[in-house]
VOGU-3710 file (C-alpha; in Angstrom, 3 decimals, decimal comma):
1> mseavtrsap> 46,512/16,959/17,274  43,443/15,571/15,538  40,347/14,780/17,536  38,838/11,336/17,103  35,245/11,195/15,922  33,085/8,935/18,053  30,208/7,164/16,368  27,248/5,794/18,234  26,677/2,052/18,150  24,496/1,069/15,178
11> lfskkqlskl> 20,843/0,721/16,109  20,339/-2,072/13,575  22,712/-4,856/12,614  22,765/-6,400/9,146  21,054/-9,467/10,583  18,272/-7,366/12,116  17,729/-5,507/8,854  17,585/-8,767/6,919  15,050/-10,246/9,363  12,927/-7,114/8,951
21> ifplileqlf> 13,154/-6,565/5,192  13,028/-9,981/3,527  9,721/-11,109/5,109  8,214/-7,784/4,037  9,351/-8,339/0,449  7,928/-11,866/0,511  4,678/-10,499/1,931  4,405/-8,074/-0,979  5,226/-10,854/-3,450  2,608/-13,213/-2,011
31> gvtigmadtv> 0,043/-10,427/-2,121  0,668/-9,848/-5,838  0,867/-13,469/-6,965  -2,015/-14,811/-4,847  -4,042/-11,767/-5,876  -3,557/-12,810/-9,512  -4,864/-16,307/-8,731  -7,799/-14,812/-6,827  -8,672/-12,621/-9,827  -8,790/-15,651/-12,120
41> mvagcgeaav> -11,261/-17,454/-9,825  -13,471/-14,407/-9,344  -13,554/-14,022/-13,129  -15,626/-17,213/-13,221  -18,553/-15,435/-11,570  -19,773/-13,980/-14,852  -19,556/-10,567/-16,460  -22,199/-8,824/-14,327  -20,746/-10,240/-11,113  -17,176/-9,324/-12,030
51> sgisvvdain> -18,297/-5,814/-12,950  -20,122/-5,458/-9,635  -17,066/-6,622/-7,694  -14,681/-4,363/-9,614  -16,697/-1,173/-9,069  -16,923/-1,883/-5,333  -13,227/-2,731/-5,038  -12,347/0,668/-6,487  -14,387/2,377/-3,739  -13,190/0,065/-0,980
61> flfitifsal> -9,605/0,794/-1,910  -10,168/4,440/-1,039  -11,322/3,361/2,420  -8,364/1,013/2,739  -5,963/3,912/2,101  -7,385/5,547/5,241  -6,575/2,454/7,294  -3,079/2,263/5,790  -2,485/5,921/6,624  -3,613/5,365/10,219
71> atggavicsq> -1,360/2,307/10,526  1,570/4,350/9,197  0,860/7,103/11,710  0,801/4,633/14,582  3,957/2,878/13,367  5,861/6,174/13,236  4,843/7,119/16,794  5,648/3,648/18,177  8,999/3,584/16,362  10,038/6,948/17,761
81> ylgkrepena> 9,088/5,856/21,302  11,186/2,706/20,890  14,069/4,847/19,663  13,758/6,894/22,868  13,807/3,646/24,899  10,244/4,202/26,129  8,488/0,866/25,468  5,654/1,679/27,893  4,731/4,739/25,858  5,084/2,703/22,653
91> sraakqllyv> 2,601/0,164/24,033  0,209/2,946/25,019  0,459/4,430/21,516  -0,163/1,001/19,983  -3,353/0,636/22,011  -4,543/4,057/20,888  -3,816/3,054/17,291  -6,001/-0,041/17,579  -8,959/1,925/18,885  -8,579/4,720/16,347
101> clffglgvtl> -8,529/2,139/13,536  -11,515/0,308/15,009  -13,447/3,570/15,301  -12,826/4,512/11,674  -13,567/0,970/10,494  -16,921/0,869/12,275  -17,768/4,306/10,914  -17,120/3,172/7,338  -19,176/-0,004/7,898  -22,112/2,048/9,180
111> litclntpil> -21,822/4,374/6,171  -21,820/1,491/3,704  -24,687/-0,326/5,442  -26,945/2,732/5,358  -25,908/4,361/2,073  -24,561/1,606/-0,193  -26,793/2,308/-3,189  -26,532/6,143/-3,019  -22,731/5,850/-2,795  -22,578/3,622/-5,872
121> klvyghlddd> -24,872/5,947/-7,824  -22,895/9,008/-6,738  -19,595/7,528/-7,907  -20,694/5,682/-11,056  -24,022/7,206/-12,029  -26,184/4,634/-13,811  -25,270/0,945/-13,582  -27,141/-1,913/-15,208  -29,621/-3,524/-12,820  -27,750/-6,839/-12,601
131> vmhnavlyfv> -24,423/-5,063/-12,039  -25,970/-2,838/-9,352  -27,544/-5,852/-7,616  -24,209/-7,656/-7,441  -22,365/-4,496/-6,423  -24,721/-3,852/-3,485  -24,387/-7,441/-2,251  -20,603/-7,337/-2,436  -20,420/-3,815/-0,963  -22,507/-4,671/2,124
141> itgfslpfla> -20,809/-7,978/2,940  -17,259/-6,707/2,447  -18,240/-3,550/4,338  -18,540/-5,644/7,512  -14,956/-6,814/6,981  -13,445/-3,316/7,029  -13,169/-2,895/10,839  -11,295/-6,204/10,953  -9,035/-5,112/8,090  -8,324/-1,864/9,938
151> lynagaaifr> -7,362/-3,814/13,075  -5,206/-6,177/11,027  -3,340/-3,260/9,421  -2,745/-1,740/12,856  -1,512/-5,028/14,315  0,799/-5,719/11,370  2,268/-2,200/11,641  2,922/-2,696/15,369  4,796/-5,958/14,790  6,856/-4,368/12,004
161> tmgnskisly> 7,717/-1,552/14,409  9,241/-4,144/16,736  11,298/-5,518/13,830  9,154/-8,661/13,659  7,899/-8,686/10,082  7,554/-12,481/10,000  4,280/-12,191/11,909  2,704/-9,933/9,295  4,127/-12,202/6,553  2,553/-15,349/8,025
171> asllmnlinv> -0,711/-13,572/8,813  -0,918/-12,114/5,311  -0,164/-15,479/3,749  -2,849/-17,133/5,896  -5,409/-14,477/4,964  -4,659/-14,788/1,252  -4,880/-18,573/1,367  -8,219/-18,403/3,229  -9,491/-15,922/0,656  -8,415/-18,019/-2,328
181> ggnaililgf> -9,534/-21,281/-0,691  -12,843/-19,726/0,281  -13,386/-18,544/-3,280  -12,597/-22,018/-4,594  -15,125/-23,623/-2,229  -17,891/-21,023/-2,293  -17,660/-19,922/-5,927  -16,523/-23,067/-7,735  -18,010/-25,593/-5,284  -21,291/-24,014/-4,162
191> dlsvigaata> -21,776/-21,568/-7,061  -22,376/-18,656/-4,671  -20,834/-16,125/-7,070  -20,595/-12,633/-5,533  -21,822/-13,743/-2,104  -19,128/-16,409/-2,052  -16,379/-13,974/-3,046  -17,486/-11,441/-0,420  -17,844/-14,083/2,319  -14,340/-15,424/1,646
201> tlasrvigai> -12,955/-11,898/1,930  -14,875/-11,318/5,183  -13,673/-14,600/6,715  -10,027/-13,978/5,827  -10,031/-10,506/7,384  -11,819/-11,610/10,568  -9,344/-14,428/11,141  -6,344/-12,199/10,350  -7,468/-9,534/12,824  -8,214/-12,009/15,618
211> lllvlianps> -4,849/-13,711/15,123  -2,879/-10,479/15,451  -4,924/-9,288/18,442  -4,199/-12,542/20,272  -0,482/-12,323/19,470  -0,134/-8,647/20,417  -1,488/-9,416/23,902  1,679/-11,391/24,743  3,275/-9,518/27,699  6,770/-10,703/26,723
221> lvihiteftk> 6,731/-8,479/23,632  8,432/-5,077/23,726  5,139/-3,585/22,551  2,106/-5,381/23,891  -1,498/-4,498/24,623  -3,519/-5,548/27,632  -7,007/-4,739/28,883  -8,551/-4,343/25,444  -11,877/-3,357/26,991  -10,339/-0,244/28,577
231> pgldrktvgs> -9,332/2,121/25,750  -8,003/4,876/28,055  -8,199/7,582/25,385  -5,024/9,671/25,219  -5,750/12,782/23,151  -2,093/13,744/22,807  -1,108/10,344/21,414  -4,137/10,178/19,131  -3,281/13,678/17,917  0,275/12,586/17,122
241> ilkvaipsgl> -1,012/9,577/15,172  -3,437/11,729/13,193  -0,697/14,278/12,552  0,972/11,645/10,401  -2,163/9,857/9,219  -4,177/12,816/7,917  -1,550/14,124/5,445  -0,777/10,562/4,387  -4,465/9,769/3,926  -5,067/12,927/1,892
251> engmfqigkl> -2,014/12,151/-0,211  -3,145/8,589/-0,932  -6,726/9,660/-1,575  -5,719/12,312/-4,103  -3,376/9,786/-5,700  -6,210/7,300/-6,223  -8,524/9,975/-7,644  -5,793/11,009/-10,068  -5,337/7,412/-11,162  -9,067/7,107/-11,827
261> ltqtvvtsfg> -8,890/10,170/-14,089  -5,994/8,738/-16,090  -7,946/5,498/-16,404  -10,704/7,373/-18,257  -8,098/8,435/-20,827  -7,085/4,813/-21,349  -10,683/3,703/-21,924  -11,055/6,268/-24,715  -8,605/4,336/-26,923  -10,676/1,178/-27,284
271> taaissnava> -10,695/-2,442/-26,175  -7,131/-3,359/-27,228  -5,732/-0,382/-25,353  -7,743/-1,222/-22,228  -6,541/-4,846/-22,351  -2,879/-3,976/-22,858  -3,009/-1,406/-20,074  -4,744/-3,798/-17,656  -2,466/-6,778/-18,326  0,722/-4,704/-18,286
281> gtivnlvyvc> -0,412/-3,004/-15,095  -0,936/-6,380/-13,428  2,448/-7,768/-14,488  4,560/-4,714/-13,584  3,289/-4,950/-10,005  6,106/-7,476/-9,655  8,601/-4,648/-10,270  7,304/-2,748/-7,237  7,455/-5,674/-4,780  10,948/-5,037/-3,398
291> gggvglalit> 10,399/-1,308/-3,065  7,141/-1,905/-1,214  8,853/-4,109/1,350  11,823/-1,781/1,826  9,500/1,204/2,144  7,658/-0,438/5,054  10,982/-1,299/6,699  12,123/2,332/6,473  9,260/3,435/8,739  10,634/1,232/11,514
301> vvgqcvgare> 14,319/1,944/10,921  14,190/5,707/10,431  11,504/6,131/13,087  13,678/4,504/15,742  16,759/6,436/14,641  14,887/9,732/14,859  13,462/8,807/18,255  17,024/8,140/19,449  18,162/11,450/17,866  20,563/9,483/15,661
311> fdqakryagr> 19,976/11,494/12,489  23,236/10,439/10,829  22,280/6,799/11,254  18,844/7,527/9,817  20,520/9,040/6,769  22,925/6,131/6,309  20,267/3,462/6,691  17,912/5,256/4,306  20,644/5,533/1,688  21,585/1,865/1,966
321> llllamcctt> 18,024/0,613/1,887  17,183/2,866/-1,050  20,157/1,422/-2,947  19,011/-2,102/-2,060  15,518/-1,372/-3,369  16,893/0,071/-6,610  19,155/-2,945/-7,175  16,273/-5,379/-6,594  13,949/-3,389/-8,839  16,579/-3,286/-11,587
331> tvgtilfisa> 17,011/-7,067/-11,372  13,285/-7,790/-11,550  12,829/-5,182/-14,270  15,577/-6,752/-16,385  13,925/-10,173/-16,103  10,532/-8,747/-17,113  12,072/-6,749/-19,979  13,515/-9,946/-21,471  10,631/-12,283/-20,710  7,681/-9,964/-21,450
341> pwilsffsis> 6,599/-11,642/-24,739  6,728/-15,081/-23,087  4,704/-13,903/-20,066  2,083/-12,328/-22,343  1,597/-15,667/-24,118  -0,299/-16,888/-21,021  -2,947/-14,149/-21,383  -5,855/-14,524/-23,777  -5,651/-11,119/-25,428  -5,379/-10,012/-29,048
351> aeasegavml> -2,047/-9,700/-30,843  -2,486/-5,908/-30,895  -3,093/-5,772/-27,151  -0,189/-8,128/-26,478  2,191/-6,011/-28,536  1,104/-2,883/-26,684  1,496/-4,609/-23,311  5,058/-5,696/-24,144  5,957/-2,104/-24,961  4,445/-0,819/-21,703
361> irtcavaaal> 6,168/-3,484/-19,592  9,560/-2,751/-21,128  9,335/1,025/-20,751  8,202/0,571/-17,148  11,074/-1,822/-16,399  13,584/0,835/-17,477  11,840/3,774/-15,800  11,257/1,915/-12,512  14,929/0,927/-12,225  15,937/4,588/-12,369
371> mhepafvlpn> 13,141/6,499/-10,677  10,454/4,491/-8,906  12,201/3,823/-5,597  13,375/7,395/-4,855  9,818/8,497/-5,689  7,975/5,993/-3,479  10,429/4,414/-1,014  12,263/7,511/0,214  9,068/9,376/1,247  8,535/6,750/3,952
381> alraagdmrf> 11,826/7,818/5,513  10,598/11,412/5,569  7,242/10,389/7,071  9,014/8,353/9,741  10,974/11,481/10,636  7,765/13,515/10,967  8,105/15,402/7,662  4,682/14,379/6,351  3,492/17,757/5,081  6,329/18,006/2,584
391> tmlvsvismw> 5,665/14,522/1,216  1,954/15,308/0,922  2,523/18,584/-0,946  5,050/17,082/-3,343  2,884/14,033/-4,037  -0,301/16,005/-4,681  1,361/18,672/-6,831  3,378/16,149/-8,834  0,348/13,897/-9,339  -1,851/16,628/-10,753
401> tmrvllcyvf> 0,701/18,626/-12,741  2,710/15,742/-14,156  0,688/12,532/-14,202  -2,797/13,960/-14,797  -2,063/17,060/-16,911  0,713/15,524/-19,014  -1,422/12,432/-19,470  -3,788/14,431/-21,687  -0,918/16,216/-23,438  1,044/13,069/-24,283
411> aytfdlgvlg> -1,978/10,907/-25,066  -3,971/13,360/-27,199  -1,772/16,284/-28,294  1,197/14,082/-29,213  -1,077/11,197/-30,224  0,839/8,644/-28,121  -2,242/6,824/-26,869  -1,818/4,582/-23,826  1,956/4,976/-23,985  1,399/8,680/-23,348
421> vwlamysdwv> -0,473/7,838/-20,127  2,483/5,773/-18,924  5,022/8,432/-19,999  3,108/10,950/-17,876  3,381/8,497/-14,966  7,159/8,337/-15,453  7,292/12,145/-15,495  5,546/12,100/-12,114  8,236/9,716/-10,840  11,013/12,026/-12,056
431> lrsilflwrf> 9,697/15,095/-10,231  9,030/13,156/-7,029  12,492/11,606/-7,122  14,259/14,936/-7,532  12,349/16,663/-4,747  12,461/13,782/-2,246  16,183/13,182/-2,799  16,878/16,891/-2,308  14,745/17,039/0,827  16,304/14,030/2,501
441> wsgrwknrnl> 19,924/14,837/1,755  19,412/18,493/2,690  18,647/17,402/6,262  15,586/19,649/6,517  13,574/16,746/7,912  15,594/16,700/11,136  14,196/17,869/14,464  10,634/17,052/13,430  10,187/14,019/15,655  6,697/13,689/17,064
451> v> 7,243/12,343/20,597
//
């Protein structure tokens, strides 16, 4: 007589998944498209101003990866507490996350305020006087926005943990509109150049942080925070957050450093190569939009499943969401593959650069459909399960052995130029995909929950 197999009730319905995922995808899309419009306006500041802004943005992005890693760590802990049906502990962890993010944000602001010029000289060496002047202005003003950005990232992660991604969508849209509108008024209207661009960024982040802090104080929410002036430091919870955040932060930091190294290879091939690489890189961000949204959703979904000890559900949801991301990426990639020459007609670049950009876009569309999502979406499922060390090791090793090392081999030894840099990037995707797929379907990530 056969024994019936009893399955636990699904933790997430199709409707709940849709309400979580689609706002996250839209949030990623708005970020890319509004960011393009913002770039066009900032470009009107002049060459020295644009150069000053760009060198600071590259440094600030390294700081932002720290905040993103902290937000991920907090989201994982809160998700696992919700999976265990312990909302009080989830709220306590959320409060710890806010204060950890605020602490790091204030520390970075103090560092920038005191050492802005030495930092710029350490990273870039000599800069022209006008570029350095603009860079320092932009660095200091945007430096004051970083604690607010850290708080915003924490608040958005907490709402996503509760399955409410509409809040982060609306907040992100508001922030982007304030930033673009502020640039239009301060740069185009008052001709404030770099100061205007930095002030618009500061205002958008302050408003975004305040909005989420007000909303998260609502006691009717599953996770809510009260008595903001009483941190009540919990070393165990902070330790759990950092246990996820530190490997993730190291991984992201090494990733950005590796990308900077590959960028130096691109610049060695001349102006046309730099233009084609920059334009293609901007356009293919559209290919990654769906995967970015699904990857954020996986932290919530898998984290709650692991907290509830529902490992089979975690595996099923991860597989379905990975397939969804791959289907969306394939669709967007197909559209870009066909329309690439038409899209490039809107950019004022040379025929040589345009031809190179079309080639890069089309190769990326094909490679992303096959390999990008297993390489960058699936690791979030492993992090949500507490398997951060494996994702960090794979990411760092793959980045430096495949993307960085093969970049020089393909670009110089095989004389493939910028295409060689992108082929090395695809090789990185292949290795990540193989190892992350093996790790997740092997089940070795189980029993690593953090709470």
